[in-house]
Structures are given as C-alpha cells and as structure tokens.
C-alpha positions in Angstrom: 98.3 105.2 -98.0 101.6 103.4 -98.5 104.5 105.4 -99.6 105.8 104.1 -102.9 109.4 104.3 -104.1 111.3 103.4 -107.3 113.4 100.7 -105.8 117.1 101.0 -106.7 117.7 97.3 -105.9 114.6 95.6 -107.5 114.0 98.2 -110.3 110.3 98.4 -109.6 107.8 100.8 -108.0 107.2 99.2 -104.6 106.2 100.2 -101.0 108.9 102.0 -99.3 110.2 101.9 -95.7 108.2 103.6 -93.0 111.2 105.5 -91.7 114.9 105.9 -92.4 116.8 102.8 -91.1 119.5 105.0 -89.5 120.8 108.6 -89.6 123.0 110.2 -92.2 123.3 110.4 -95.9 123.1 106.6 -96.6 120.1 106.3 -94.3 118.3 109.1 -96.3 119.2 107.5 -99.6 117.9 104.1 -98.5 114.6 105.7 -97.2 114.1 107.6 -100.5 115.0 104.8 -103.0 114.9 101.3 -101.4 111.7 99.3 -101.0 110.6 97.4 -97.9 111.1 94.1 -99.8 114.7 95.0 -100.8 115.4 96.0 -97.1 114.2 92.5 -96.1 116.7 91.0 -98.6 119.5 93.2 -97.0 118.6 92.0 -93.5 119.2 88.4 -94.6 122.4 89.4 -96.4 123.7 91.4 -93.4 123.3 88.4 -91.1 125.3 86.3 -93.5 128.0 89.0 -93.6 128.1 89.4 -89.8 128.4 85.6 -89.3 130.9 84.9 -92.1 133.2 87.8 -91.1 132.5 87.2 -87.4 131.7 90.8 -86.9 130.7 92.5 -83.7 128.1 95.1 -84.9 128.9 97.3 -81.9 132.5 97.9 -83.2 133.0 100.9 -85.4 135.1 98.9 -87.9 132.3 96.4 -88.3 129.8 99.1 -88.8 132.0 100.6 -91.5 132.3 97.2 -93.3 128.6 96.7 -93.1 127.9 100.1 -94.6 130.3 99.4 -97.4 128.5 96.1 -98.2 125.1 97.8 -97.8 126.0 100.5 -100.3 127.2 97.9 -102.9 124.1 95.8 -102.2 121.6 98.6 -102.9 123.4 101.1 -105.2 126.4 99.2 -106.6 126.7 96.1 -108.8 125.4 93.9 -106.0 127.4 92.4 -103.1 129.5 89.3 -103.3 129.3 86.8 -100.4 132.5 86.5 -98.3 135.1 84.1 -99.9 134.5 81.4 -97.2 130.7 81.4 -97.6 129.2 78.0 -98.5 125.5 78.1 -99.1 123.4 75.4 -97.4 122.1 72.8 -99.8 
C-alpha cells in the first residue's frame, strides 16, 4: 500500500516519497510532508536553479543555496526563479 502524506506544497493528500531524499532535519520534513508529485516539481526547479546560477552541486556553498531554495519551495511562500531566468516560449 502506498504511503499517503498531506503535501505541504500541493495542499492535498497524495502518495509520499518511498524514502527520505537525504539525511538531516530537512530530509525528514520532506519525507513526512511532501508528495512524490511535489518532489518531481522540485527536481525540475532545482535543475533550473543549478543552471541559472551555474552551481556545482558538489560544492558546499551550492548545496547550501539549493537547500535554502528547497525549503522556500516546499515550506515557504514558493521560490522565485533567478533574476536572469527567461522561460522558453
């Protein structure tokens, strides 16, 4: 049976993640209150952030920036795209 969560991002009861995406408090919060659908949305958002800010995900400073964006994306008032972002038409 699929584990259901009250998704903090999509405000609906949806299937949750199969496991915590990473260790720590934020990983636990995401596992407990973010749906698999919302996680997929984050993955697309994170690629855009990495590309627009030209981040190297292996660097600690990039990881910190991504976690800040992730927290705003799921638990804050959303996440604004980088100032230089131009959506494809």
